[in-house]
C-alpha positions, -999 to 999 in steps of 0.1 A, spaced: 500 78 509 522 80 480 534 55 461 522 32 494 547 51 516 542 69 544 549 109 546 574 98 570 590 73 547 592 95 516 609 121 535 636 99 552 645 82 514 647 124 503 664 133 532 691 104 527 694 115 487 704 149 499 735 134 518 748 130 483 757 158 463 765 143 430 730 131 428 708 151 404 674 137 407 657 105 419 629 88 407 602 56 419 593 37 389 581 0 386 548 -12 408 548 16 433 545 42 406 525 26 383 502 23 415 502 -17 414 523 -25 443 513 -49 469 522 -42 508 556 -58 507 565 -48 472 603 -31 474 609 5 460 623 5 427 647 40 430 663 51 398 692 85 402 706 106 375 742 115 388 776 118 367 791 92 387 778 55 403 774 57 440 749 32 438 765 7 468 766 36 488 735 50 483 716 12 488 735 10 518 724 41 533 688 35 520 688 -2 537 698 15 571 668 37 571 641 25 595 616 15 570 600 -22 563 614 -18 525 640 -35 505 653 -10 479 660 -16 442 687 15 431 696 20 398 720 45 383 706 54 354 735 64 332 752 31 337 723 14 322 725 -2 293 694 -18 288 670 8 270 640 -12 279 642 -2 314 656 35 307 625 36 286 602 26 316 619 48 340 614 77 311 580 67 308 567 50 343 593 73 369 579 99 391 605 124 404 604 123 442 637 145 445 657 170 426 688 189 430 680 225 426 708 253 422 702 274 456 682 246 474 673 208 468 636 204 461 615 177 474 587 165 455 558 153 475 
């Protein structure tokens, strides 16, 4: 289990991300990336995109058949430099849109 998530849950998140062609990359950060998460910890997900599709992405993620809550952050919209630094330092890429195919990181 990566980040305390089953392979099925991680694949569902990645498949959801693929539905948004504007998303270039996505990282899990916070307690799940650090490994000090608890069973019910939310999933902190940052994504890079020229446009902010946070609301739509959050709705799609919340509709996945998982018991987790999501905290979605559009990286380019962040004003909090400390959070950006945390995402840069701790975040683990789980999705990267490629030129030919999307790369799902597991």
